[in-house]
C-alpha positions in Angstrom: 0.1 0.1 0.1 1.2 3.5 -0.7 -0.2 6.7 1.3 -0.1 10.0 -0.7 2.5 12.5 0.6 -0.1 15.2 0.7 -2.1 12.4 3.3 1.0 12.0 5.6 1.3 15.9 5.3 -1.9 15.9 6.7 -1.9 14.1 9.6 1.1 15.1 10.8 0.6 18.4 10.6 1.1 19.1 14.4 5.0 16.7 13.7 7.7 19.3 14.5 11.2 17.6 13.1 14.6 19.0 13.9 17.5 17.6 11.8 20.7 18.4 11.1 24.9 17.3 11.7 25.8 15.7 14.9 26.5 18.5 18.4 24.6 20.6 16.9 22.1 20.7 19.9 18.8 18.7 18.3 18.2 16.2 21.4 18.5 19.0 23.7 16.1 21.1 22.2 13.4 18.4 21.3 13.6 17.7 25.3 13.8 21.3 26.4 10.8 22.0 23.6 8.3 18.9 24.6 8.6 20.3 28.5 7.7 23.9 27.8 5.0 23.2 25.1 3.9 19.9 26.8 4.3 18.5 23.5 5.9 14.3 22.4 9.4 14.4 22.5 10.6 11.6 19.8 14.7 11.3 20.2 17.3 10.2 18.5 16.6 7.0 16.8 13.3 6.0 18.8 11.9 4.5 16.0 14.5 0.9 16.8 11.8 0.5 19.7 9.8 -0.9 17.0 12.2 -1.2 14.0 14.2 -3.8 16.5 11.3 -6.5 16.5 9.7 -5.6 12.7 12.5 -4.9 10.4 13.8 -8.2 8.0 17.2 -8.3 6.5 16.0 -9.2 3.0 13.6 -5.8 3.3 15.8 -3.6 5.7 19.1 -4.7 5.7 20.9 -1.5 6.7 18.6 -1.4 10.1 19.5 -5.2 10.1 23.3 -4.9 9.9 23.3 -5.3 14.1 21.9 -8.5 13.9 23.9 -10.0 10.8 27.4 -7.8 11.6 30.3 -10.2 13.0 30.8 -7.6 15.9 31.5 -4.4 17.1 34.9 -4.2 16.0 33.3 -4.7 12.2 31.1 -1.9 13.3 33.9 0.8 14.1 36.6 -0.3 11.6 34.4 0.5 8.2 35.8 2.5 6.1 34.5 6.2 6.7 33.1 5.3 2.6 31.1 2.2 4.0 30.0 3.9 7.2 28.5 6.9 4.9 26.5 4.4 2.6 25.1 2.4 5.9 24.0 6.1 8.0 21.9 6.9 3.9 20.4 4.0 3.9 19.2 3.6 7.2 17.9 6.8 7.4 15.9 5.9 4.3 15.0 2.4 6.0 14.2 4.3 9.3 12.1 7.0 7.8 9.4 4.5 7.0 8.9 3.7 10.6 9.4 7.0 12.2 6.5 7.8 9.6 4.8 4.8 10.9 5.0 5.7 14.7 4.3 9.8 14.1 1.3 8.8 12.4 0.2 6.9 15.7 1.6 9.1 17.8 0.5 12.6 16.6 -3.0 11.5 17.3 -2.6 12.4 21.1 -1.1 15.8 20.2 2.0 17.9 19.0 4.9 15.6 18.3 8.7 16.8 18.4 11.2 14.6 16.4 14.9 14.3 16.4 14.9 12.9 13.2 17.3 11.4 10.8 14.3 11.2 7.6 16.4 12.4 4.7 16.0 16.2 3.4 13.9 14.9 -0.1 11.4 12.9 2.0 10.8 15.9 4.7 9.9 18.2 1.9 7.4 16.0 0.6 5.6 14.8 4.0 6.2 18.1 5.9 6.7 22.0 5.5 9.2 24.7 6.4 7.0 25.8 9.6 7.4 22.2 10.8 10.7 21.5 10.0 14.4 22.6 11.6 18.3 22.3 10.7 20.3 22.7 13.4 23.7 22.5 12.3 27.5 22.8 13.7 30.8 22.9 12.3 32.6 19.6 11.4 35.6 20.4 14.0 32.7 20.3 16.7 30.5 17.3 15.4 33.7 15.5 15.5 35.8 16.3 18.3 32.9 16.7 20.6 31.0 13.6 19.8 32.2 11.6 22.9 31.5 14.5 25.1 28.2 13.7 26.4 26.7 11.1 28.4 24.5 9.8 25.7 24.2 6.2 26.5 24.4 5.5 23.2 27.7 7.0 22.5 29.5 6.6 25.7 28.4 2.4 24.4 30.3 2.6 21.3 33.3 5.0 23.2 33.4 1.4 25.5 33.5 -1.0 22.9 36.2 1.1 21.0 38.2 0.7 24.0 37.6 -2.8 24.2 39.1 -3.1 20.3 42.3 -5.0 19.7 43.8 -1.6 18.8 41.9 1.2 20.6 44.0 4.0 18.9 43.6 3.1 15.4 40.1 2.1 15.6 39.4 5.6 17.3 41.2 6.8 14.1 39.3 5.0 12.1 35.6 6.2 13.8 36.9 9.7 13.9 37.5 9.2 9.7 34.0 7.8 9.6 32.3 11.2 11.9 34.4 13.0 9.5 33.1 11.8 6.6 29.3 12.4 7.6 29.8 15.8 8.9 32.1 16.5 5.6 31.7 20.2 4.3 29.6 18.8 1.6 26.7 17.1 4.3 27.0 20.8 6.3 26.1 22.1 2.4 23.0 19.7 1.8 21.7 20.6 4.9 22.5 24.2 5.2 20.6 25.1 0.9 17.6 22.5 2.1 15.7 25.3 2.1 14.7 24.9 5.6 14.8 27.4 8.6 18.2 26.8 10.0 20.1 27.7 13.5 24.3 26.9 13.4 25.9 26.4 16.7 29.4 27.7 16.6 30.4 28.3 19.7 30.6 25.3 22.7 31.7 28.2 25.3 28.1 30.3 25.4 25.2 29.0 26.8 22.6 29.9 23.9 19.9 27.4 24.6 17.5 29.8 25.7 18.0 31.7 22.6 17.8 28.6 20.6 14.9 27.6 22.5 13.2 30.8 21.7 13.9 30.9 18.0 12.5 27.1 17.4 9.5 28.1 19.3 8.7 30.9 17.5 9.5 29.3 13.6 7.5 26.5 14.7 4.6 28.5 15.3 4.5 27.9 19.5 5.6 31.3 20.7 4.5 34.8 19.3 7.1 36.6 16.5 8.6 34.9 13.3 
């Protein structure tokens, strides 16, 4: 069955999407917006609650990679090109799970989402007022990637430390992060046509300013 995009856009009219590069503050803003405006928060990789159980290797091979890989050393030591291809294809496969889950959640109220749905699909199922792009420069996305208490990031850090050559594995994974947060990737987001906020400093606390800018953009506050 195929559901036309105009139908999806209608049912997702109270769903707000935040996408972008690593360490731009997406998860923080999802949490703060949900708390302030009574929205349902869908944090990073929320689709895995369902996709982990439902995805099938012959249909969603990239989402099923964790079930078919030989172990975490294989995951962490893939080439940057392989890692980027996996990220892009996983995002597309996960997008279907995300939309299905959001259609259900949105019936209970407004939803704010930390999403990896590809930009072209966001243009099809949503609009400018419901999507925001958050960006951080490449050095910040890479150098500060593990500087968070995020459970998934800390798990990966522990797995790197357990590898046969942790130093080499860390350097390889850094190259993978550089690839998916490359200047080309940054420009793809920056030129997407969606509302964009750039995080250019880790020294200043810009959370409240960013929160209000997003709230005004989404129409949750008077202003823009």
